[in-house]
N, C-alpha and C positions, 0 to 999 in steps of 0.2 A: 226359737229358730237361730241357727248359726248362720254366719255370713256365707251365702252361696251354697252351703252344704245342703240346705233343705230342698233345693231344687233337684239336686242329684239323687237324694234319698227319698223324695216324695213318693215315687212309684212303689217302692218297697214298703214305706210306712203306711200307705193307704190300704194295704192288704194284710190282714192279720194272719198269724200262723193257723188259727182255727179255720179261717175262711179258705186257706189253701187245702187243709186236710179234708174239708167238706165239698170242695169244688169237683164236680163231675167232669169238667172239661180236661182235667189233668189225669194222666195215668198215675198209678201208685208210685212208680219209679220217678216220674217227674215231680210228684209231691215231695218225696224224700229228698230229691236233688235240690228243689227250691228251698225246702226247710233247712237243709244242711248249709246251703249258701247263706241263708238268713243268719244262721248260727255263726258262720265265719265273719259275716259283715258286722254282727254284734260285737264280736271280739275286737275287731279293728276299731269300731266306734268307741268302745270302752278304753282301748289303749290311747286313743286320740283325745280322750276326755269329753266325748260327746254323750249326750243323753240318748240312750237307745229307745226306740219306739216300743219295743217289746222285751219282755224278760226272757232270759235263757230258759226258765221253767216253762213258759208258754210255748216256746218252740219245741222243747223236749216233749211236752204233753201232746202236741200236734203230731210229732213224729211217732210217738207211741200209739196214738190213735190210728194212724195210717197202718202201722204194723199189725195192730189188733184186727183191723178190718181185713187185711190180707189173710191173717191166720183164721179168721171166721169165714173165709170164702167170699167176702165182699171185695170187689175191686180186682179179683184175680183175672177176670175176663178183660178188664181195662188194661191191666199190666201186660197180659199176653198180646193184646192188640197193639199196645204201644211198643213192645219189643220186637214185633214181627217185621 
């Protein structure tokens, strides 16, 4: 844990990219947005020399999974409801 940083990042660190991808409470768009934000946060953490909670690969895999679900017709009703 770094000084004070753990408190700010703890909410993000407690939720894995895979958990976001499988969460039915988020629309597909929200999942992609959250995972993209995690990716951006990861880049900042690496630039600051902090140990990231998740790998870039884990985030990319979760994004790919959400996109596959959309292509397979899963989650499209969630995406439509969320965008309406």
